[in-house]
MDAnalysis code that builds the backbone (N, CA, C; Angstrom):
import MDAnalysis as mda
import numpy as np

u = mda.Universe.empty(741, n_residues=247, atom_resindex=np.repeat(np.arange(247), 3), trajectory=True)
u.add_TopologyAttr("name", ["N", "CA", "C"] * 247)
u.add_TopologyAttr("resid", np.arange(1, 248))
u.add_TopologyAttr("resname", ["MET", "ASN", "ILE", "TYR", "LYS", "LEU", "PHE", "SER", "LYS", "LYS", "ILE", "ILE", "ILE", "CYS", "ALA", "PHE", "ILE", "THR", "LEU", "LEU", "LEU", "VAL", "PHE", "LEU", "GLN", "GLY", "TRP", "MET", "GLN", "THR", "ALA", "GLN", "SER", "GLN", "PHE", "LEU", "PRO", "LEU", "ILE", "VAL", "ALA", "SER", "GLN", "GLN", "GLU", "PRO", "ASP", "PHE", "SER", "SER", "THR", "GLY", "ARG", "PRO", "GLY", "ARG", "GLN", "THR", "SER", "GLY", "GLU", "SER", "ARG", "GLY", "ASN", "CYS", "PRO", "ALA", "THR", "LYS", "LEU", "PRO", "LEU", "THR", "ALA", "LEU", "MET", "PRO", "THR", "SER", "HIS", "TRP", "GLY", "LYS", "THR", "ALA", "ILE", "GLU", "ARG", "PRO", "THR", "PHE", "TRP", "PHE", "TYR", "VAL", "PRO", "TYR", "SER", "PRO", "GLN", "GLU", "ALA", "PRO", "ILE", "GLY", "GLU", "PHE", "VAL", "LEU", "GLN", "ASP", "VAL", "GLU", "ARG", "ASN", "ASP", "ILE", "ALA", "ARG", "MET", "PRO", "PHE", "ILE", "LEU", "PRO", "GLN", "THR", "PRO", "GLY", "PHE", "ALA", "SER", "VAL", "THR", "LEU", "PRO", "ASP", "GLU", "ARG", "THR", "PRO", "LEU", "GLU", "ILE", "GLU", "LYS", "TRP", "TYR", "ARG", "TRP", "TYR", "PHE", "LYS", "VAL", "TYR", "CYS", "ASP", "ARG", "GLN", "ARG", "SER", "SER", "SER", "PRO", "ILE", "PHE", "THR", "GLN", "GLY", "TRP", "VAL", "GLN", "ARG", "ILE", "ALA", "LEU", "SER", "SER", "GLU", "LEU", "LYS", "GLU", "GLN", "MET", "TYR", "LYS", "ASP", "ILE", "ILE", "TYR", "THR", "ALA", "ASP", "ARG", "VAL", "TRP", "TYR", "ASP", "ALA", "ILE", "ALA", "ASP", "LEU", "ALA", "ASN", "ARG", "ARG", "LEU", "ALA", "GLN", "PRO", "SER", "ASN", "ALA", "GLN", "ILE", "VAL", "ALA", "ASP", "TRP", "ASN", "ARG", "LEU", "LEU", "LYS", "ALA", "LYS", "GLY", "VAL", "GLU", "ILE", "GLU", "LEU", "PRO", "SER", "SER", "GLU", "ALA", "ILE", "ALA", "GLY", "ASN", "VAL", "ILE", "PHE", "GLU"])
u.atoms.positions = np.array([
    [0.809, -1.189, 0.008],
    [-0.007, -0.008, -0.009],
    [0.846, 1.237, -0.020],
    [1.918, 1.233, 0.845],
    [2.788, 2.318, 0.908],
    [3.502, 2.534, -0.439],
    [3.852, 1.412, -1.030],
    [4.558, 1.507, -2.392],
    [3.610, 2.117, -3.402],
    [2.336, 1.712, -3.378],
    [1.359, 2.257, -4.292],
    [1.218, 3.806, -4.130],
    [1.113, 4.262, -2.853],
    [1.020, 5.689, -2.538],
    [2.251, 6.393, -3.073],
    [3.392, 5.846, -2.811],
    [4.619, 6.519, -3.251],
    [4.699, 6.619, -4.749],
    [4.282, 5.568, -5.455],
    [4.210, 5.558, -6.954],
    [3.245, 6.576, -7.470],
    [2.135, 6.708, -6.796],
    [1.051, 7.695, -7.217],
    [1.565, 9.094, -7.020],
    [2.295, 9.343, -5.966],
    [2.855, 10.692, -5.663],
    [3.866, 11.050, -6.818],
    [4.692, 10.096, -7.191],
    [5.722, 10.347, -8.192],
    [5.037, 10.715, -9.513],
    [3.948, 9.947, -9.804],
    [3.160, 10.255, -11.052],
    [2.640, 11.725, -11.022],
    [2.066, 12.103, -9.876],
    [1.465, 13.411, -9.707],
    [2.528, 14.504, -9.899],
    [3.706, 14.288, -9.208],
    [4.809, 15.229, -9.267],
    [5.352, 15.407, -10.704],
    [5.479, 14.287, -11.424],
    [5.943, 14.329, -12.787],
    [5.005, 15.103, -13.635],
    [3.682, 14.799, -13.473],
    [2.669, 15.509, -14.258],
    [2.712, 17.047, -13.993],
    [2.846, 17.305, -12.744],
    [2.989, 18.769, -12.344],
    [4.132, 19.502, -12.981],
    [5.244, 18.802, -12.959],
    [6.458, 19.351, -13.582],
    [6.279, 19.556, -15.093],
    [5.671, 18.598, -15.699],
    [5.417, 18.621, -17.156],
    [4.549, 19.800, -17.482],
    [3.423, 19.955, -16.750],
    [2.534, 21.071, -16.977],
    [3.234, 22.433, -16.704],
    [4.081, 22.517, -15.698],
    [4.786, 23.717, -15.416],
    [5.679, 24.098, -16.512],
    [6.481, 23.083, -17.100],
    [7.368, 23.403, -18.201],
    [6.590, 23.869, -19.437],
    [5.482, 23.215, -19.719],
    [4.667, 23.672, -20.838],
    [4.231, 25.068, -20.638],
    [3.753, 25.435, -19.443],
    [3.330, 26.852, -19.145],
    [4.425, 27.777, -19.317],
    [5.639, 27.427, -18.772],
    [6.759, 28.400, -18.802],
    [7.211, 28.618, -20.283],
    [7.185, 27.535, -21.061],
    [7.513, 27.654, -22.457],
    [6.611, 28.665, -23.218],
    [5.281, 28.489, -22.942],
    [4.326, 29.361, -23.576],
    [4.444, 30.771, -23.125],
    [4.750, 31.003, -21.825],
    [4.870, 32.291, -21.289],
    [6.098, 33.029, -21.889],
    [7.203, 32.252, -22.041],
    [8.425, 32.853, -22.623],
    [8.215, 33.249, -24.077],
    [7.441, 32.403, -24.815],
    [7.217, 32.786, -26.210],
    [6.354, 34.038, -26.268],
    [5.360, 34.154, -25.379],
    [4.536, 35.353, -25.372],
    [5.354, 36.603, -24.986],
    [6.136, 36.406, -23.948],
    [6.920, 37.578, -23.441],
    [7.930, 37.994, -24.485],
    [8.490, 37.067, -25.197],
    [9.490, 37.427, -26.237],
    [8.776, 38.247, -27.378],
    [7.547, 37.839, -27.747],
    [6.862, 38.553, -28.746],
    [6.474, 39.898, -28.298],
    [6.193, 40.040, -26.993],
    [5.801, 41.409, -26.502],
    [6.930, 42.323, -26.357],
    [8.109, 41.853, -25.901],
    [9.227, 42.734, -25.709],
    [10.119, 42.931, -26.871],
    [9.943, 42.135, -27.953],
    [10.798, 42.273, -29.155],
    [10.744, 43.709, -29.738],
    [9.578, 44.359, -29.862],
    [9.483, 45.666, -30.363],
    [10.362, 46.680, -29.492],
    [10.435, 46.481, -28.221],
    [11.203, 47.360, -27.365],
    [12.709, 47.136, -27.657],
    [13.083, 45.927, -27.837],
    [14.496, 45.608, -28.119],
    [14.910, 46.222, -29.442],
    [14.024, 46.043, -30.458],
    [14.255, 46.666, -31.762],
    [14.367, 48.156, -31.675],
    [13.411, 48.773, -30.973],
    [13.360, 50.224, -30.856],
    [14.667, 50.748, -30.267],
    [15.267, 50.008, -29.244],
    [16.451, 50.548, -28.651],
    [17.720, 50.460, -29.506],
    [17.512, 49.697, -30.641],
    [18.647, 49.549, -31.575],
    [18.468, 50.467, -32.833],
    [17.459, 51.302, -32.876],
    [17.257, 52.261, -33.950],
    [18.464, 53.252, -33.939],
    [18.799, 53.718, -35.142],
    [19.869, 54.646, -35.231],
    [19.504, 56.040, -34.614],
    [20.377, 56.647, -33.914],
    [20.094, 57.971, -33.403],
    [19.808, 58.964, -34.480],
    [18.947, 59.908, -34.141],
    [18.526, 60.923, -35.182],
    [18.510, 62.273, -34.466],
    [19.437, 63.111, -34.806],
    [19.544, 64.529, -34.314],
    [19.140, 65.591, -35.279],
    [18.567, 65.169, -36.414],
    [18.177, 66.124, -37.465],
    [17.114, 67.036, -36.971],
    [17.246, 68.292, -37.318],
    [16.202, 69.316, -36.821],
    [16.461, 70.592, -37.589],
    [15.583, 71.553, -37.428],
    [15.668, 72.871, -38.028],
    [16.967, 73.532, -37.417],
    [17.714, 74.110, -38.334],
    [18.999, 74.713, -37.914],
    [18.861, 76.131, -37.300],
    [19.934, 76.445, -36.499],
    [20.111, 77.752, -36.001],
    [21.415, 78.332, -36.485],
    [21.597, 79.652, -36.493],
    [22.866, 80.131, -36.949],
    [24.078, 79.633, -36.133],
    [25.095, 79.101, -36.856],
    [26.184, 78.498, -36.106],
    [27.312, 78.084, -37.044],
    [28.296, 77.421, -36.445],
    [29.448, 76.952, -37.252],
    [29.933, 75.657, -36.578],
    [29.725, 74.538, -37.247],
    [30.258, 73.264, -36.688],
    [31.740, 73.105, -36.854],
    [32.357, 73.614, -37.951],
    [33.787, 73.598, -38.149],
    [34.265, 74.908, -38.414],
    [35.568, 75.121, -38.132],
    [36.150, 76.430, -38.392],
    [36.636, 76.692, -39.794],
    [36.592, 75.654, -40.602],
    [37.083, 75.781, -41.919],
    [38.611, 75.664, -41.978],
    [39.220, 76.205, -43.058],
    [40.687, 76.115, -43.161],
    [41.412, 77.029, -42.182],
    [42.632, 76.578, -41.809],
    [43.402, 77.443, -40.922],
    [43.833, 78.733, -41.605],
    [43.956, 79.761, -40.853],
    [44.307, 81.026, -41.413],
    [45.129, 81.860, -40.424],
    [45.637, 83.000, -40.872],
    [46.385, 83.806, -39.978],
    [47.673, 83.150, -39.580],
    [47.961, 83.180, -38.285],
    [49.213, 82.591, -37.781],
    [49.093, 81.040, -37.440],
    [47.925, 80.522, -37.647],
    [47.692, 79.163, -37.284],
    [48.267, 78.179, -38.331],
    [48.944, 77.142, -37.894],
    [49.537, 76.135, -38.851],
    [48.443, 75.385, -39.584],
    [48.758, 74.944, -40.760],
    [47.790, 74.085, -41.506],
    [47.658, 72.719, -40.796],
    [46.451, 72.206, -40.807],
    [46.126, 70.906, -40.082],
    [45.314, 70.052, -41.032],
    [45.404, 68.739, -40.884],
    [44.591, 67.823, -41.694],
    [43.169, 67.950, -41.426],
    [42.786, 68.190, -40.169],
    [41.405, 68.322, -39.806],
    [41.169, 69.612, -39.130],
    [40.013, 70.254, -39.402],
    [39.717, 71.578, -38.779],
    [39.256, 71.491, -37.372],
    [39.279, 72.642, -36.676],
    [38.642, 72.726, -35.399],
    [37.168, 72.455, -35.573],
    [36.604, 71.509, -34.777],
    [35.302, 71.014, -34.974],
    [34.546, 70.893, -33.678],
    [33.380, 71.552, -33.614],
    [32.514, 71.429, -32.434],
    [31.727, 70.079, -32.582],
    [31.749, 69.296, -31.475],
    [31.007, 68.066, -31.516],
    [29.568, 68.358, -31.221],
    [28.808, 68.692, -32.227],
    [27.355, 68.950, -32.124],
    [26.687, 68.701, -33.435],
    [25.390, 68.616, -33.423],
    [24.623, 68.328, -34.664],
    [24.836, 69.433, -35.695],
    [24.529, 69.125, -36.976],
    [24.683, 70.080, -38.021],
    [23.597, 71.219, -37.946],
    [22.625, 71.030, -37.099],
    [21.664, 72.058, -36.853],
    [22.233, 73.225, -35.952],
    [23.480, 72.944, -35.400],
    [24.160, 73.827, -34.536],
    [23.554, 74.039, -33.175],
    [22.745, 73.075, -32.715],
    [22.154, 73.179, -31.336],
    [21.985, 71.875, -30.785],
    [21.819, 71.804, -29.481],
    [21.482, 70.611, -28.726],
    [20.956, 70.939, -27.359],
    [20.493, 69.912, -26.666],
    [19.916, 70.186, -25.391],
    [20.843, 69.555, -24.269],
    [20.563, 70.048, -23.043],
    [21.225, 69.413, -21.896],
    [20.223, 69.402, -20.701],
    [20.425, 68.464, -19.787],
    [19.613, 68.416, -18.600],
    [20.494, 68.850, -17.399],
    [21.702, 69.322, -17.665],
    [22.601, 69.657, -16.574],
    [22.726, 71.144, -16.453],
    [22.867, 71.610, -15.186],
    [22.947, 73.049, -14.853],
    [24.176, 73.717, -15.542],
    [25.296, 73.002, -15.421],
    [26.525, 73.540, -16.019],
    [27.103, 72.491, -16.932],
    [26.695, 72.441, -18.171],
    [27.021, 71.355, -19.056],
    [28.461, 71.407, -19.493],
    [28.825, 70.279, -20.200],
    [30.155, 70.193, -20.807],
    [30.013, 70.185, -22.298],
    [30.899, 70.942, -23.028],
    [30.885, 71.042, -24.455],
    [32.202, 70.414, -24.973],
    [32.131, 69.615, -26.005],
    [33.234, 68.929, -26.617],
    [33.635, 69.385, -27.959],
    [34.899, 69.399, -28.223],
    [35.393, 69.877, -29.544],
    [36.600, 69.027, -29.925],
    [36.830, 68.949, -31.261],
    [38.063, 68.452, -31.768],
    [38.980, 69.618, -32.038],
    [40.157, 69.686, -31.321],
    [41.066, 70.760, -31.455],
    [42.404, 70.213, -32.089],
    [42.767, 70.642, -33.284],
    [43.939, 70.107, -33.924],
    [45.286, 70.841, -33.536],
    [45.188, 71.696, -32.486],
    [46.364, 72.482, -32.115],
    [46.820, 72.091, -30.746],
    [48.091, 72.303, -30.454],
    [48.740, 72.241, -29.160],
    [48.690, 73.650, -28.506],
    [49.036, 73.748, -27.234],
    [49.084, 75.118, -26.652],
    [50.149, 75.971, -27.214],
    [51.196, 75.336, -27.749],
    [52.313, 76.143, -28.422],
    [51.803, 76.753, -29.684],
    [50.994, 76.025, -30.416],
    [50.499, 76.505, -31.716],
    [49.338, 77.510, -31.511],
    [48.501, 77.288, -30.480],
    [47.385, 78.168, -30.207],
    [47.427, 78.440, -28.718],
    [48.230, 79.463, -28.272],
    [48.460, 79.691, -26.878],
    [47.293, 80.277, -26.062],
    [46.296, 80.847, -26.769],
    [45.175, 81.487, -26.061],
    [43.836, 80.985, -26.618],
    [42.960, 80.673, -25.724],
    [41.577, 80.386, -26.118],
    [40.582, 81.125, -25.319],
    [39.365, 81.118, -25.785],
    [38.299, 81.836, -25.067],
    [36.941, 81.125, -25.320],
    [36.195, 80.877, -24.228],
    [34.879, 80.328, -24.381],
    [33.877, 81.408, -23.902],
    [32.940, 81.718, -24.753],
    [31.986, 82.738, -24.539],
    [30.543, 82.133, -24.465],
    [29.793, 82.541, -23.500],
    [28.389, 82.086, -23.352],
    [27.533, 83.338, -23.275],
    [26.486, 83.382, -24.121],
    [25.624, 84.591, -24.198],
    [24.152, 84.131, -24.232],
    [23.208, 85.036, -23.756],
    [21.847, 84.785, -23.859],
    [21.375, 85.181, -25.307],
    [20.126, 85.013, -25.557],
    [19.612, 85.296, -26.916],
    [19.751, 86.712, -27.374],
    [19.890, 87.707, -26.360],
    [20.093, 89.089, -26.722],
    [21.571, 89.423, -26.839],
    [22.421, 88.447, -26.860],
    [23.853, 88.533, -26.982],
    [24.496, 89.182, -25.755],
    [23.859, 89.129, -24.602],
    [24.514, 89.592, -23.384],
    [25.387, 88.533, -22.853],
    [26.651, 88.826, -22.452],
    [27.571, 87.882, -21.913],
    [27.070, 87.220, -20.645],
    [27.006, 85.922, -20.587],
    [26.823, 85.192, -19.403],
    [28.187, 84.787, -18.776],
    [29.073, 84.459, -19.634],
    [30.401, 84.078, -19.195],
    [31.418, 84.362, -20.428],
    [32.578, 84.782, -20.098],
    [33.594, 84.989, -21.030],
    [34.898, 84.582, -20.355],
    [35.378, 83.305, -20.748],
    [36.421, 82.689, -19.961],
    [37.632, 82.324, -20.844],
    [38.824, 82.980, -20.612],
    [40.065, 82.592, -21.289],
    [40.530, 81.260, -20.794],
    [41.171, 80.496, -21.725],
    [41.640, 79.166, -21.328],
    [42.931, 78.832, -22.015],
    [43.562, 77.796, -21.588],
    [44.704, 77.155, -22.222],
    [44.303, 75.789, -22.689],
    [44.697, 75.409, -23.882],
    [44.357, 74.055, -24.429],
    [45.086, 72.962, -23.706],
    [44.616, 71.755, -23.690],
    [45.380, 70.595, -23.166],
    [46.719, 70.412, -23.915],
    [47.606, 69.681, -23.386],
    [48.989, 69.610, -23.906],
    [49.066, 68.980, -25.302],
    [48.087, 68.103, -25.608],
    [48.129, 67.419, -26.931],
    [46.871, 67.786, -27.726],
    [46.990, 67.838, -29.039],
    [45.759, 67.940, -29.896],
    [44.875, 66.777, -29.704],
    [43.571, 66.908, -29.985],
    [42.579, 65.861, -29.756],
    [41.282, 66.416, -29.359],
    [40.458, 65.552, -28.751],
    [39.172, 65.965, -28.250],
    [39.242, 66.652, -26.906],
    [38.835, 67.932, -26.865],
    [38.904, 68.661, -25.642],
    [37.627, 69.192, -25.236],
    [37.416, 69.528, -23.928],
    [36.092, 69.826, -23.415],
    [36.176, 71.104, -22.620],
    [34.981, 71.773, -22.558],
    [34.776, 72.969, -21.735],
    [33.594, 72.687, -20.829],
    [33.867, 72.735, -19.537],
    [32.805, 72.551, -18.529],
    [32.588, 73.901, -17.796],
    [31.377, 74.339, -17.713],
    [31.059, 75.614, -17.009],
    [31.452, 75.368, -15.567],
    [32.281, 76.280, -14.967],
    [32.696, 76.143, -13.575],
    [31.550, 76.306, -12.589],
    [31.783, 75.684, -11.431],
    [30.672, 75.707, -10.404],
    [30.367, 77.145, -9.989],
    [31.296, 78.061, -10.057],
    [30.995, 79.477, -9.640],
    [30.173, 80.262, -10.601],
    [29.974, 79.665, -11.775],
    [29.161, 80.376, -12.811],
    [27.685, 80.040, -12.588],
    [26.858, 81.064, -13.023],
    [25.476, 80.929, -12.856],
    [24.895, 79.709, -13.667],
    [24.133, 78.886, -13.135],
    [23.607, 77.704, -13.857],
    [22.670, 78.086, -15.001],
    [22.615, 77.321, -16.029],
    [21.648, 77.535, -17.066],
    [20.299, 77.416, -16.592],
    [19.329, 78.260, -17.079],
    [17.943, 78.179, -16.696],
    [17.250, 77.254, -17.671],
    [16.232, 76.511, -17.068],
    [15.498, 75.553, -17.827],
    [14.664, 76.230, -18.888],
    [14.656, 75.683, -20.028],
    [13.879, 76.144, -21.263],
    [14.463, 77.372, -21.937],
    [15.593, 77.906, -21.390],
    [16.216, 79.095, -22.062],
    [17.278, 78.634, -23.030],
    [17.405, 79.476, -24.089],
    [18.458, 79.245, -25.114],
    [19.681, 80.045, -24.865],
    [20.850, 79.501, -25.112],
    [22.074, 80.229, -24.941],
    [22.993, 79.957, -26.158],
    [23.664, 81.006, -26.573],
    [24.644, 80.935, -27.669],
    [26.069, 80.832, -27.105],
    [26.897, 79.969, -27.712],
    [28.311, 79.857, -27.167],
    [29.244, 79.988, -28.373],
    [30.491, 80.403, -28.049],
    [31.590, 80.527, -28.965],
    [32.819, 79.823, -28.352],
    [33.511, 79.039, -29.071],
    [34.762, 78.443, -28.766],
    [35.833, 78.969, -29.716],
    [36.772, 79.784, -29.150],
    [37.734, 80.520, -29.971],
    [39.170, 80.099, -29.585],
    [40.058, 80.047, -30.568],
    [41.486, 79.794, -30.299],
    [42.221, 80.876, -31.106],
    [43.259, 81.424, -30.501],
    [44.162, 82.387, -31.161],
    [45.583, 81.738, -31.265],
    [46.147, 81.961, -32.471],
    [47.472, 81.377, -32.702],
    [48.580, 82.367, -32.454],
    [48.307, 83.525, -31.799],
    [49.288, 84.423, -31.358],
    [48.837, 85.084, -30.082],
    [49.779, 85.352, -29.168],
    [49.417, 85.846, -27.876],
    [48.883, 87.274, -27.893],
    [49.247, 88.001, -28.943],
    [48.807, 89.404, -29.065],
    [47.416, 89.536, -29.660],
    [46.821, 88.404, -30.148],
    [45.547, 88.401, -30.796],
    [45.530, 89.356, -31.993],
    [46.603, 89.446, -32.676],
    [46.723, 90.315, -33.827],
    [45.864, 89.909, -35.013],
    [45.526, 88.602, -35.048],
    [44.660, 88.140, -36.146],
    [43.332, 87.575, -35.599],
    [42.386, 87.350, -36.459],
    [41.078, 86.882, -36.012],
    [41.196, 85.471, -35.483],
    [40.405, 85.088, -34.509],
    [40.471, 83.699, -33.982],
    [39.906, 82.709, -34.937],
    [40.270, 81.476, -34.771],
    [39.620, 80.393, -35.369],
    [38.528, 80.002, -34.383],
    [37.297, 79.782, -34.868],
    [36.252, 79.521, -33.863],
    [35.109, 78.659, -34.429],
    [34.362, 78.053, -33.461],
    [33.100, 77.460, -33.801],
    [32.016, 78.083, -32.909],
    [30.766, 77.912, -33.343],
    [29.636, 78.594, -32.704],
    [28.446, 77.670, -32.684],
    [27.707, 77.714, -31.567],
    [26.495, 76.875, -31.490],
    [25.590, 77.375, -30.396],
    [24.563, 76.502, -30.126],
    [23.525, 76.836, -29.160],
    [23.240, 75.681, -28.203],
    [22.762, 75.972, -27.031],
    [22.391, 74.976, -26.007],
    [21.133, 75.447, -25.312],
    [20.234, 74.469, -25.081],
    [19.051, 74.747, -24.268],
    [18.973, 73.679, -23.168],
    [18.772, 74.208, -21.980],
    [18.600, 73.272, -20.869],
    [17.169, 72.844, -20.754],
    [16.899, 71.519, -20.495],
    [15.555, 71.043, -20.324],
    [15.485, 70.274, -19.011],
    [14.292, 69.966, -18.591],
    [14.105, 69.108, -17.383],
    [13.758, 67.722, -17.811],
    [14.425, 66.713, -17.237],
    [14.162, 65.317, -17.527],
    [13.768, 64.550, -16.248],
    [12.908, 63.558, -16.345],
    [12.563, 62.709, -15.210],
    [13.726, 61.912, -14.774],
    [13.790, 61.512, -13.545],
    [14.851, 60.685, -12.985],
    [14.902, 59.300, -13.696],
    [13.741, 58.793, -14.050],
    [13.605, 57.469, -14.743],
    [14.301, 57.531, -16.127],
    [14.123, 58.604, -16.821],
    [14.753, 58.678, -18.121],
    [16.253, 58.883, -18.043],
    [16.714, 59.591, -17.047],
    [18.126, 59.778, -16.797],
    [18.850, 58.439, -16.574],
    [18.162, 57.545, -15.797],
    [18.725, 56.264, -15.468],
    [18.912, 55.352, -16.661],
    [18.116, 55.602, -17.738],
    [18.140, 54.741, -18.946],
    [18.978, 55.287, -20.045],
    [19.375, 56.496, -19.940],
    [19.935, 57.292, -21.091],
    [21.028, 56.536, -21.796],
    [22.121, 56.225, -21.055],
    [23.272, 55.636, -21.855],
    [22.917, 54.256, -22.463],
    [22.210, 53.503, -21.637],
    [21.960, 52.090, -22.059],
    [21.336, 51.998, -23.428],
    [20.426, 52.814, -23.802],
    [19.834, 52.702, -25.106],
    [19.958, 53.944, -25.910],
    [20.917, 54.853, -25.469],
    [21.105, 56.170, -26.120],
    [19.723, 56.863, -26.198],
    [19.027, 56.827, -25.167],
    [17.714, 57.520, -25.143],
    [17.799, 59.029, -25.157],
    [19.015, 59.520, -24.961],
    [19.290, 60.889, -25.121],
    [18.676, 61.426, -26.465],
    [18.680, 60.573, -27.455],
    [18.302, 60.971, -28.827],
    [16.790, 61.287, -28.861],
    [16.001, 60.711, -27.957],
    [14.576, 60.948, -27.909],
    [14.275, 62.439, -27.828],
    [14.969, 63.174, -27.027],
    [14.723, 64.575, -26.857],
    [15.946, 65.397, -27.317],
    [16.827, 64.792, -28.112],
    [17.983, 65.486, -28.627],
    [18.843, 66.043, -27.553],
    [19.091, 65.276, -26.517],
    [19.856, 65.783, -25.378],
    [21.363, 65.512, -25.711],
    [21.779, 66.249, -26.707],
    [23.137, 66.051, -27.334],
    [24.263, 66.132, -26.381],
    [24.342, 67.264, -25.698],
    [25.521, 67.569, -24.889],
    [25.747, 66.500, -23.822],
    [24.703, 66.027, -23.259],
    [24.860, 64.984, -22.179],
    [25.287, 63.617, -22.821],
    [24.792, 63.352, -23.983],
    [25.129, 62.072, -24.622],
    [26.624, 62.017, -24.943],
    [27.152, 63.066, -25.593],
    [28.531, 63.106, -26.008],
    [29.465, 63.144, -24.801],
    [29.024, 63.917, -23.756],
    [29.837, 63.997, -22.549],
    [29.934, 62.651, -21.767],
    [28.785, 61.916, -21.754],
    [28.787, 60.622, -21.089],
    [29.714, 59.667, -21.821],
    [29.704, 59.667, -23.116],
    [30.499, 58.664, -23.874],
    [31.975, 59.091, -23.760],
    [32.239, 60.448, -23.732],
    [33.618, 60.827, -23.582],
    [34.200, 60.403, -22.267],
    [33.407, 60.560, -21.219],
    [33.836, 60.061, -19.848],
    [34.155, 58.628, -19.833],
    [33.264, 57.876, -20.519],
    [33.449, 56.385, -20.591],
    [34.693, 55.995, -21.380],
    [34.968, 56.777, -22.483],
    [36.141, 56.487, -23.262],
    [37.436, 56.816, -22.402],
    [37.359, 57.852, -21.630],
    [38.538, 58.240, -20.732],
    [38.744, 57.039, -19.752],
    [37.687, 56.565, -19.155],
    [37.798, 55.501, -18.207],
    [38.187, 54.148, -18.737],
    [37.666, 53.890, -19.965],
    [37.957, 52.595, -20.637],
    [38.355, 52.785, -22.074],
    [39.563, 53.301, -22.272],
    [39.937, 53.611, -23.695],
    [40.079, 52.479, -24.615],
    [40.132, 51.239, -24.146],
    [40.263, 50.022, -24.941],
    [38.936, 49.320, -25.121],
    [37.828, 49.891, -24.590],
    [36.554, 49.214, -24.634],
    [35.927, 49.388, -26.050],
    [35.917, 48.273, -26.836],
    [35.427, 48.377, -28.199],
    [34.024, 48.788, -28.380],
    [33.141, 48.414, -27.409],
    [31.720, 48.802, -27.519],
    [31.598, 50.295, -27.350],
    [32.313, 50.879, -26.410],
    [32.221, 52.334, -26.166],
    [32.790, 53.073, -27.359],
    [33.840, 52.613, -27.912],
    [34.343, 53.238, -29.167],
    [33.310, 53.197, -30.279],
    [32.638, 52.045, -30.419],
    [31.651, 51.865, -31.475],
    [30.453, 52.812, -31.192],
    [30.012, 53.012, -29.889],
    [28.925, 53.854, -29.589],
    [29.328, 55.324, -29.867],
    [30.622, 55.623, -29.612],
    [31.134, 56.980, -29.893],
    [31.039, 57.257, -31.369],
    [31.548, 56.339, -32.233],
    [31.463, 56.526, -33.676],
    [30.045, 56.599, -34.128],
    [29.136, 55.799, -33.583],
    [27.722, 55.771, -33.951],
    [27.091, 57.116, -33.697],
    [27.433, 57.746, -32.577],
    [26.855, 59.006, -32.212],
    [27.383, 60.078, -33.136],
    [28.684, 60.138, -33.395],
    [29.243, 61.168, -34.205],
    [28.813, 61.088, -35.646],
    [28.481, 59.858, -36.102],
    [28.015, 59.734, -37.462],
    [26.534, 59.568, -37.593],
    [25.815, 59.943, -36.523],
    [24.372, 59.726, -36.506],
    [23.726, 60.763, -37.507],
    [22.452, 60.442, -37.867],
    [21.766, 61.347, -38.740],
    [21.590, 62.696, -38.077],
    [21.936, 63.711, -38.819],
    [21.794, 65.083, -38.198],
    [23.107, 65.549, -37.499],
    [24.108, 64.631, -37.472],
    [25.395, 65.009, -36.837],
    [26.483, 64.867, -37.866],
    [26.723, 63.708, -38.334],
    [27.542, 63.394, -39.520],
    [28.982, 64.058, -39.462],
    [29.603, 63.857, -38.320],
    [31.005, 64.356, -38.120],
    [31.975, 63.217, -38.520],
    [32.844, 63.514, -39.458],
    [33.795, 62.541, -39.893],
    [35.144, 62.760, -39.190],
    [35.313, 62.236, -38.033],
    [36.587, 62.309, -37.311],
    [37.012, 60.918, -36.874],
    [38.302, 60.563, -37.072],
    [38.755, 59.246, -36.722],
    [38.713, 58.996, -35.260],
    [38.178, 57.842, -34.816],
    [38.035, 57.534, -33.415],
    [39.351, 57.344, -32.701],
    [40.396, 57.193, -33.534],
    [41.753, 57.063, -32.947],
    [42.301, 58.302, -32.338],
    [41.701, 59.447, -32.628],
    [42.133, 60.683, -32.064],
    [41.986, 60.688, -30.504],
    [42.970, 61.166, -29.806],
    [42.994, 61.074, -28.415],
    [41.987, 62.006, -27.745],
    [41.500, 61.604, -26.599],
    [40.667, 62.476, -25.770],
    [41.628, 63.228, -24.805],
    [41.859, 64.492, -25.077],
    [42.922, 65.290, -24.372],
    [42.448, 65.729, -23.041],
    [41.098, 65.925, -22.865],
    [40.568, 66.361, -21.551],
    [40.110, 67.813, -21.550],
    [39.848, 68.291, -20.363],
    [39.299, 69.693, -20.186],
    [40.411, 70.717, -20.469],
    [39.933, 71.860, -21.071],
    [40.786, 72.995, -21.137],
    [41.063, 73.547, -19.705],
    [42.084, 74.359, -19.617],
    [42.468, 74.957, -18.359],
    [42.097, 76.374, -18.277],
    [41.188, 76.793, -17.483],
    [40.787, 78.202, -17.367],
    [41.922, 78.977, -16.651],
    [42.135, 80.160, -17.224],
    [43.177, 81.029, -16.673],
    [42.652, 81.874, -15.538],
])
């Protein structure tokens, strides 16, 4: 009798496990079909195309006292000459083909839409040419949400500033983002949903600095620079030189 009961229990357990496996298989197939569109959506190419504002993504050819370079001074921003940020004091990135010896003086200018100066900060370039950044210092007034600001990044190739600077020019607008969106930004490059350009490029630059040999980060960097509406042709092998030094 005990043997019969034990045998019956084993049959019941086996049947239960079989039903459970069938249920889990069906649930996984349903879940996969439901979440597949989300996975595909996260792999869509970034799109920063938009109506343009007056600006200059590249400086053009070298002139004045500046030496000739293979690549021009380039602002890492969309071809529309503007982008958004969710940060009070954002970081701006540039490709600078000059050393401090070739371009000893620089200046970053931030203005409101009426061209009133918010900040005018002289700086020295990093020691080597490459990707350089400007971060608004903590003592500067933070950007106001929904307001537009014009910026200029200038370099002079003589200390007397006897010739016109080589420069790029663009716009930034600070926006408010939910904490949930901020947490997801880098994972799926969701910055592109609201064209939060400055935070996207700054995040990737920081990751490249921390992990210069990470192939996935380099691929994401190239993907962002060549995205629709950005289309910057700069070799990823160029070094990230770091922040300019304010005088």
